[in-house]
C-alpha positions in Angstrom: 181.1 56.9 121.9 180.9 53.8 119.7 177.4 53.4 118.3 176.4 49.9 117.1 175.6 49.8 113.4 172.2 49.0 111.9 173.6 45.7 110.6 174.8 44.7 114.1 174.7 41.0 114.9 172.9 41.8 118.2 169.2 41.2 117.6 168.1 43.6 120.3 170.0 46.5 118.7 168.4 45.6 115.3 164.9 45.3 116.8 165.3 48.7 118.5 166.6 50.4 115.4 164.0 48.9 113.1 161.0 49.3 115.4 158.4 52.0 114.6 158.9 55.3 116.4 156.2 57.4 118.0 156.4 59.8 115.1 155.6 57.0 112.6 152.5 55.8 114.4 150.9 59.1 115.4 148.9 59.3 112.1 147.4 55.9 112.8 146.6 56.8 116.4 144.9 60.1 115.3 142.9 58.1 112.7 141.7 55.7 115.4 140.7 58.6 117.7 138.6 60.2 114.9 137.1 56.8 114.0 135.9 56.4 117.6 134.5 60.0 117.6 132.5 59.2 114.5 131.3 55.8 115.8 130.0 57.2 119.2 126.7 58.6 117.7 126.1 55.3 115.9 126.7 53.3 119.0 124.4 55.6 121.0 121.7 55.1 118.4 122.1 51.3 118.5 122.6 50.9 122.3 120.2 53.6 123.4 120.8 56.1 126.2 122.7 55.4 129.3 120.6 53.6 132.0 122.4 54.8 135.1 124.4 57.9 136.0 127.6 55.8 136.1 127.2 54.7 132.5 126.6 58.3 131.4 129.7 59.5 133.2 131.8 56.8 131.6 130.4 57.4 128.1 131.0 61.2 128.4 134.5 60.7 129.9 135.6 58.4 127.1 134.1 60.6 124.4 135.8 63.7 125.9 139.2 61.9 126.2 138.9 60.6 122.6 138.2 64.1 121.3 141.1 65.6 123.3 143.4 62.8 122.1 142.3 63.4 118.5 142.8 67.1 118.7 146.1 66.8 120.5 147.5 64.3 117.9 146.2 66.6 115.1 148.2 69.5 116.5 151.2 67.3 117.1 151.1 65.9 113.6 150.6 69.3 112.1 153.6 70.8 114.1 155.9 68.0 113.3 155.0 68.1 109.6 155.7 71.9 109.6 159.2 71.3 111.2 160.2 69.1 108.3 159.2 71.6 105.5 161.0 74.6 106.9 157.8 76.7 107.1 157.6 79.2 109.9 
């Protein structure tokens, strides 16, 4: 199969090959998740407690999803970094 080269005149092929991959942006995504986890108590202090049950459910759900995302990305980043070093 003939693969186009990196220096292909086709701009779509160049854009695809030069675009960031998921592996390259996962550290930034993990940092964003941990940043949200750290900002939630500050926002809770500034905004006060939830007024209705719906607000409380949304706040807890977003916080839980953010923690799960941060932990999942931490595990993913740790495992992919271990694969590159040859450690067991």
